[in-house]
LOVEXNU-181767 format. One line per field, with one value per atom (N, C-alpha, C, O, CB): atom name; residue number from 0; x negated, y, z negated. Coordinates in pm, 1 decimal, always signed. Atoms other than C-alpha are relative to their C-alpha. Glycine has a CB too. Example, Ala and Ser with C-alpha at 12.3 -4.5 7.8 and 13.67 -1.06 7.14 Angstrom:
atom	[N_CA_C_O_CB_N_CA_C_O_CB] $
nr	[0_0_0_0_0_1_1_1_1_1] $
x	[-89.0_-1230.0_-90.0_-193.6_+99.2_+82.0_-1367.0_+77.0_+26.1_-41.4] $
y	[-119.0_-450.0_+120.0_+118.1_+2.7_-119.0_-106.0_+109.0_+219.8_+46.2] $
z	[+0.0_-780.0_+0.0_-66.5_-124.6_+6.0_-714.0_-73.0_-89.9_+141.5] $
END
This chain:
atom	[N_CA_C_O_CB_N_CA_C_O_CB_N_CA_C_O_CB_N_CA_C_O_CB_N_CA_C_O_CB_N_CA_C_O_CB_N_CA_C_O_CB_N_CA_C_O_CB_N_CA_C_O_CB_N_CA_C_O_CB_N_CA_C_O_CB_N_CA_C_O_CB_N_CA_C_O_CB_N_CA_C_O_CB_N_CA_C_O_CB_N_CA_C_O_CB_N_CA_C_O_CB_N_CA_C_O_CB_N_CA_C_O_CB_N_CA_C_O_CB_N_CA_C_O_CB_N_CA_C_O_CB_N_CA_C_O_CB_N_CA_C_O_CB_N_CA_C_O_CB_N_CA_C_O_CB_N_CA_C_O_CB_N_CA_C_O_CB_N_CA_C_O_CB_N_CA_C_O_CB_N_CA_C_O_CB_N_CA_C_O_CB_N_CA_C_O_CB_N_CA_C_O_CB_N_CA_C_O_CB_N_CA_C_O_CB_N_CA_C_O_CB_N_CA_C_O_CB_N_CA_C_O_CB_N_CA_C_O_CB_N_CA_C_O_CB_N_CA_C_O_CB_N_CA_C_O_CB_N_CA_C_O_CB_N_CA_C_O_CB_N_CA_C_O_CB_N_CA_C_O_CB_N_CA_C_O_CB_N_CA_C_O_CB_N_CA_C_O_CB_N_CA_C_O_CB_N_CA_C_O_CB_N_CA_C_O_CB_N_CA_C_O_CB_N_CA_C_O_CB_N_CA_C_O_CB_N_CA_C_O_CB_N_CA_C_O_CB_N_CA_C_O_CB_N_CA_C_O_CB_N_CA_C_O_CB_N_CA_C_O_CB_N_CA_C_O_CB_N_CA_C_O_CB_N_CA_C_O_CB_N_CA_C_O_CB_N_CA_C_O_CB_N_CA_C_O_CB_N_CA_C_O_CB_N_CA_C_O_CB_N_CA_C_O_CB_N_CA_C_O_CB_N_CA_C_O_CB_N_CA_C_O_CB_N_CA_C_O_CB_N_CA_C_O_CB_N_CA_C_O_CB] $
nr	[0_0_0_0_0_1_1_1_1_1_2_2_2_2_2_3_3_3_3_3_4_4_4_4_4_5_5_5_5_5_6_6_6_6_6_7_7_7_7_7_8_8_8_8_8_9_9_9_9_9_10_10_10_10_10_11_11_11_11_11_12_12_12_12_12_13_13_13_13_13_14_14_14_14_14_15_15_15_15_15_16_16_16_16_16_17_17_17_17_17_18_18_18_18_18_19_19_19_19_19_20_20_20_20_20_21_21_21_21_21_22_22_22_22_22_23_23_23_23_23_24_24_24_24_24_25_25_25_25_25_26_26_26_26_26_27_27_27_27_27_28_28_28_28_28_29_29_29_29_29_30_30_30_30_30_31_31_31_31_31_32_32_32_32_32_33_33_33_33_33_34_34_34_34_34_35_35_35_35_35_36_36_36_36_36_37_37_37_37_37_38_38_38_38_38_39_39_39_39_39_40_40_40_40_40_41_41_41_41_41_42_42_42_42_42_43_43_43_43_43_44_44_44_44_44_45_45_45_45_45_46_46_46_46_46_47_47_47_47_47_48_48_48_48_48_49_49_49_49_49_50_50_50_50_50_51_51_51_51_51_52_52_52_52_52_53_53_53_53_53_54_54_54_54_54_55_55_55_55_55_56_56_56_56_56_57_57_57_57_57_58_58_58_58_58_59_59_59_59_59_60_60_60_60_60_61_61_61_61_61_62_62_62_62_62_63_63_63_63_63_64_64_64_64_64_65_65_65_65_65_66_66_66_66_66_67_67_67_67_67_68_68_68_68_68_69_69_69_69_69_70_70_70_70_70_71_71_71_71_71_72_72_72_72_72_73_73_73_73_73_74_74_74_74_74_75_75_75_75_75_76_76_76_76_76] $
x	[+70.5_-78.2_-149.7_-202.5_+35.3_+140.9_-435.0_-86.5_-43.2_-41.3_+92.7_-735.3_-83.7_-204.5_-91.7_+65.9_-818.3_+41.7_+159.1_+35.4_-28.4_-843.3_+81.3_+49.4_-131.1_-87.4_-568.8_-65.6_-20.6_+131.5_+63.4_-802.7_-121.2_-129.4_-41.1_+126.4_-1144.9_-11.1_-111.5_-116.1_-4.4_-1050.6_-109.8_-151.0_-10.3_+100.0_-1308.3_+67.0_+177.8_-64.6_-58.2_-1248.5_-100.6_-197.9_+53.6_+85.7_-1409.9_-137.3_-149.4_+67.0_+133.0_-1782.2_-32.0_-2.0_-108.8_+33.1_-1907.5_-150.5_-223.2_+65.7_+142.7_-2245.5_-24.9_+61.5_-73.4_+39.0_-2428.9_-30.0_-85.3_-121.3_+45.6_-2467.6_-130.0_-131.9_+109.2_+131.0_-2835.8_-41.8_-53.1_-106.0_+43.3_-2943.6_-151.2_-219.3_+40.1_+143.1_-3288.4_-79.9_-192.2_-29.9_+65.5_-3373.9_+27.3_-2.4_+47.7_-34.1_-3256.0_+102.7_+99.7_-125.3_-115.0_-2947.8_+102.2_+129.1_+60.8_-94.3_-2694.1_+141.5_+167.8_-34.1_-142.3_-2320.1_+74.7_+31.6_+51.9_-72.7_-2061.2_+70.6_+118.5_+101.4_-72.9_-1911.9_+51.8_+11.2_-89.5_-53.4_-1717.3_-12.5_-7.6_+147.6_-3.4_-1742.6_+128.0_+155.5_-127.7_-126.3_-1410.2_-11.3_-76.8_+114.8_+4.2_-1362.8_+84.6_+179.5_+48.5_-73.4_-1239.5_+119.7_+109.9_-91.8_-120.3_-886.5_+93.9_+108.4_+71.5_-98.4_-630.8_+129.3_+127.9_-51.8_-129.9_-259.7_+31.0_+31.6_+113.5_-18.5_-184.0_+125.0_+152.4_-123.2_-109.7_+126.8_-60.0_-104.6_+115.4_+63.6_+2.4_+98.0_+198.6_-128.7_-81.8_+151.4_-48.8_-162.6_-7.5_+30.9_+158.6_+108.6_+226.3_-8.6_-93.8_+322.1_+107.3_+223.5_+65.8_-92.5_+482.7_+91.0_+173.7_+81.9_-86.2_+646.4_-85.4_-191.4_+99.1_+76.2_+528.5_+10.8_+118.3_+48.6_+3.7_+423.5_-111.3_-213.4_-22.0_+104.3_+227.5_-95.4_-53.8_+61.3_+101.1_-97.9_-114.9_-130.9_-50.4_+120.2_-412.2_-118.4_-142.6_-18.5_+111.3_-716.4_-121.3_-108.4_+34.5_+121.6_-1077.8_-39.3_-2.2_-115.6_+35.8_-1227.5_-93.5_-95.1_-64.3_+88.2_-1485.1_+82.5_+47.2_-92.2_-86.2_-1206.8_+71.4_+94.0_+103.6_-62.8_-1037.4_-98.7_-61.4_+51.0_+100.0_-1362.0_-30.4_-53.5_-128.1_+26.8_-1419.1_+113.5_+93.7_-25.2_-115.2_-1071.9_+67.7_+131.8_-42.1_-62.5_-955.2_+149.2_+218.9_-68.8_-139.5_-616.9_+66.8_+14.5_+13.0_-77.3_-355.4_+104.9_+197.0_+65.7_-90.1_-175.2_+134.1_+143.4_-60.3_-133.2_+196.0_+19.4_+10.1_+110.1_-18.1_+260.3_+148.1_+226.7_-62.6_-139.5_+585.2_+20.8_-49.9_+38.5_-30.1_+732.7_+139.2_+232.7_-11.7_-131.0_+1014.4_+79.6_+27.5_-12.5_-86.2_+1306.9_+46.8_+111.8_+121.0_-40.4_+1360.8_+141.0_+175.1_-98.3_-133.3_+1716.7_-14.7_-102.3_+89.9_+8.4_+1779.5_+27.1_+110.2_+98.5_-20.9_+1755.0_+137.9_+190.0_-106.2_-136.2_+2087.9_+0.2_-39.5_+58.5_-8.5_+2140.3_+135.8_+235.2_-20.0_-130.3_+2410.4_+93.2_+50.5_-17.0_-95.1_+2725.6_+14.8_+27.5_+138.0_-15.1_+2753.3_+147.5_+227.4_-70.1_-140.1_+3077.9_+44.6_+160.7_+24.7] $
y	[-13.7_-628.0_-10.6_+57.5_+133.8_+23.3_-746.2_+108.7_+180.1_-136.5_-102.0_-524.5_-58.3_-78.0_+52.2_+56.8_-666.5_+80.8_+114.3_-151.3_-73.1_-481.4_-88.5_-206.0_+46.8_+76.9_-590.0_-27.1_-115.7_+73.6_+15.2_-558.8_-92.0_-189.8_+136.2_+74.4_-695.2_-95.6_-165.4_+97.2_+89.5_-884.2_+28.6_-61.1_-143.7_-36.2_-695.7_+0.5_+52.2_+139.0_+8.8_-760.7_+36.4_+107.4_-139.0_-29.6_-744.3_-66.5_-176.4_-45.5_+58.9_-800.6_-3.1_+91.9_+80.4_+13.3_-924.8_-5.3_-56.0_-125.6_-0.4_-875.7_+37.9_+20.0_+95.5_-37.4_-747.4_+148.7_+207.5_-80.9_-133.9_-405.1_-20.0_-92.9_+81.4_+23.3_-385.3_+125.3_+233.6_-36.4_-112.4_-163.2_+18.1_-61.4_-22.1_-26.7_-13.9_-113.1_-143.0_+132.8_+112.9_-302.0_-132.5_-240.3_-9.2_+115.6_-539.5_-92.0_-213.4_-79.0_+75.5_-648.9_-5.6_+95.0_+64.1_+18.7_-791.9_-8.2_-81.2_-125.4_+13.9_-739.9_-4.1_+56.9_+117.4_+21.0_-836.6_+127.7_+205.3_-113.7_-113.0_-575.4_-36.2_-137.2_+125.5_+22.3_-552.1_+127.6_+238.2_-46.4_-110.3_-330.9_-16.7_-123.8_+2.1_+6.3_-246.5_+76.2_+180.2_+56.9_-71.6_-149.2_+126.1_+134.2_-90.4_-126.2_+200.4_-19.3_+0.7_+117.6_+28.1_+113.9_+119.1_+187.4_-124.4_-106.6_+363.2_-60.6_-151.6_+112.1_+44.2_+310.6_+81.7_+204.8_+15.2_-65.5_+388.1_-54.5_-174.4_-20.0_+44.6_+379.2_-29.1_+61.8_+107.6_+41.2_+182.1_-81.5_-131.1_-81.4_+81.3_+6.7_-144.8_-175.5_+53.0_+142.6_-368.5_-76.1_-67.2_-45.2_+75.2_-594.1_+90.6_+51.4_-112.5_-91.2_-291.1_+77.8_+156.0_-74.4_-69.5_-163.7_+69.7_+18.5_-97.9_-67.6_+90.6_-74.1_-120.6_+143.8_+72.5_-66.6_+59.5_+104.0_-153.5_-47.5_+41.2_-114.5_-222.3_+56.4_+101.5_-150.0_+66.2_+188.2_-67.9_-48.1_-117.5_-28.4_-142.2_-66.6_+12.1_-50.4_+67.3_+172.9_+62.9_-61.8_+18.6_+116.8_+121.2_-103.7_-120.5_+349.5_-30.1_+45.1_+100.8_+36.6_+178.2_-36.8_+1.2_-117.4_+36.0_+31.7_+123.5_+133.4_-106.6_-123.5_+372.5_+81.3_+136.1_+84.2_-76.0_+537.7_-64.6_+5.1_+12.5_+70.5_+269.2_+14.4_-6.6_-146.1_-12.3_+331.3_-133.1_-150.2_+61.9_+131.1_-27.2_+1.8_-96.9_-102.2_-10.6_+98.0_+106.5_+217.0_+33.2_-100.7_+271.6_+53.2_-18.4_-58.4_-60.7_+512.8_+28.9_+53.4_+128.0_-36.9_+575.4_+147.9_+190.1_-87.6_-143.1_+944.4_+28.3_-4.8_+79.6_-38.3_+1073.0_+133.2_+230.3_+8.6_-123.6_+1333.7_+46.2_-33.2_-19.0_-56.4_+1565.6_+8.1_+45.3_+140.1_-7.1_+1545.2_+143.6_+197.7_-98.4_-137.4_+1887.4_+2.8_-78.8_+70.3_-12.8_+1995.7_+48.0_+128.7_+97.9_-39.1_+2032.8_+148.9_+205.9_-80.9_-142.9_+2385.0_+24.8_-55.2_+58.2_-30.7_+2550.8_+30.2_+139.1_+118.5_-17.2_+2504.1_+61.6_+32.9_-136.4_-58.5_+2707.4_-108.9_-198.7_+112.8_+103.3_+2504.1_+2.0_+107.6_+20.4_+10.4_+2378.2_-1.2_-66.4_-128.5_-11.2_+2461.4_-113.3_-118.1_+129.0] $
z	[-124.8_+451.6_-27.6_-115.5_+69.5_+26.0_+472.4_+62.7_+153.1_+52.4_-49.4_+535.8_+113.8_+100.4_-114.7_-116.7_+877.9_+122.2_+137.6_+17.5_-122.5_+1208.9_+93.7_+112.3_+68.2_-89.0_+1450.8_+134.8_+207.5_+20.8_-130.4_+1751.5_-8.1_+66.2_+55.2_+2.8_+1650.9_-119.3_-132.9_-2.8_+117.1_+1329.0_-100.9_-174.4_+44.5_+100.1_+1123.4_-136.6_-150.6_+31.5_+133.1_+752.7_-107.2_-81.8_-24.9_+113.7_+411.7_+14.8_+69.0_-129.4_+13.7_+363.5_-148.0_-220.4_+80.8_+141.4_+29.0_-16.5_+68.9_-60.8_+27.4_-127.6_-144.1_-229.9_+93.7_+135.2_-433.4_-8.2_+84.7_-45.2_+34.6_-588.0_-77.8_-177.0_-84.4_+59.9_-682.3_-77.4_-20.0_+109.1_+82.8_-971.5_+12.7_+77.5_-148.4_-3.2_-1017.8_-65.9_-25.2_-69.3_+67.5_-1253.7_+72.2_+20.6_-145.8_-83.6_-978.7_-65.9_-45.8_+32.3_+48.7_-1171.9_+111.8_+177.6_-129.5_-108.2_-930.4_-54.4_-149.9_+80.0_+30.2_-954.9_+132.7_+230.5_-91.4_-124.9_-693.8_+44.2_-38.5_-15.6_-56.0_-462.9_+138.2_+195.6_+6.6_-134.2_-137.2_+82.1_+28.2_-6.2_-95.3_+171.5_+79.6_+133.7_+93.7_-72.4_+330.0_+131.5_+137.2_-85.6_-127.6_+694.3_-7.0_-84.9_+114.6_-5.9_+774.6_+92.5_+213.6_+49.5_-78.1_+886.6_-1.8_-103.2_-53.6_-14.8_+1013.6_+52.4_+135.3_+95.1_-51.4_+1067.6_+124.1_+119.9_-107.7_-128.6_+1432.0_+66.3_+61.2_+90.8_-86.1_+1647.1_+136.3_+206.2_+9.5_-125.0_+1945.8_+82.6_+31.8_-27.5_-89.6_+2244.9_-9.9_+25.7_+148.4_+12.7_+2174.1_+74.7_+39.8_-151.5_-84.8_+2435.4_+58.9_+69.1_-80.1_-65.0_+2597.9_-92.4_-45.7_+93.4_+94.8_+2279.4_-104.6_-140.7_-66.9_+105.5_+2018.8_-132.1_-169.9_-17.1_+126.4_+1690.5_-85.7_-33.3_+22.7_+91.1_+1382.8_-29.8_-72.4_-131.7_+27.8_+1348.2_-74.9_-71.7_+131.7_+67.0_+1139.2_+90.0_+130.2_-139.7_-93.0_+1353.6_-62.1_-124.0_+138.6_+52.0_+1255.2_+89.9_+207.2_-9.5_-73.7_+1363.4_+116.0_+213.5_-92.8_-110.7_+1583.4_+123.2_+234.8_-40.1_-113.3_+1800.3_+55.4_+176.0_-42.7_-47.3_+1815.1_+84.1_+187.8_-119.4_-74.1_+1928.8_+135.0_+233.8_-81.9_-125.0_+2192.9_+99.7_+219.4_-27.4_-88.8_+2333.8_+26.9_+130.5_+130.1_-17.6_+2286.1_-31.2_-7.5_-87.7_+40.1_+2161.3_+85.2_+99.6_-151.3_-71.5_+2375.4_-95.8_-135.1_+130.1_+96.4_+2145.5_+64.2_+184.5_-57.2_-44.5_+2171.9_-30.3_-145.6_-69.0_+17.4_+2227.3_-12.0_+76.8_+117.2_+18.0_+2085.9_+69.9_+42.9_-151.6_-70.8_+2315.7_-38.1_-47.8_+153.0_+29.4_+2226.8_+129.4_+234.5_-66.6_-117.0_+2462.8_+14.1_-75.3_-11.3_-23.7_+2613.1_+56.8_+142.3_+95.1_-60.6_+2684.0_+143.4_+174.2_-81.4_-139.0_+3053.2_+12.3_-58.4_+85.6_-20.5_+3177.6_+55.8_+133.5_+93.4_-43.1_+3236.8_+147.9_+189.3_-79.3_-144.8_+3608.7_+33.0_-33.7_+74.9_-35.6_+3778.7_+52.5_+125.1_+106.2_-45.0_+3839.2_+151.7_+213.6_-66.5_-146.8_+4194.5_+35.3_-31.8_+55.4_-37.9_+4374.8_+87.3_+127.7_+69.8] $
END
């Protein structure tokens, strides 16, 4: 699974790590991705979403609800 946001397609950024003596070495910046159960095409699915999209509210989360047993109703005659 790649490190790309499913909503905004944010991915890796590449650049240089710069030392005090200005020596350059390659490095990468990775997006802050979270695995979320979200509604995609009407069905719950696990997707990787960056925290910026979560804060913006671009993702509708799937809420798992426990099924409560029906209350014991008196039998009807």
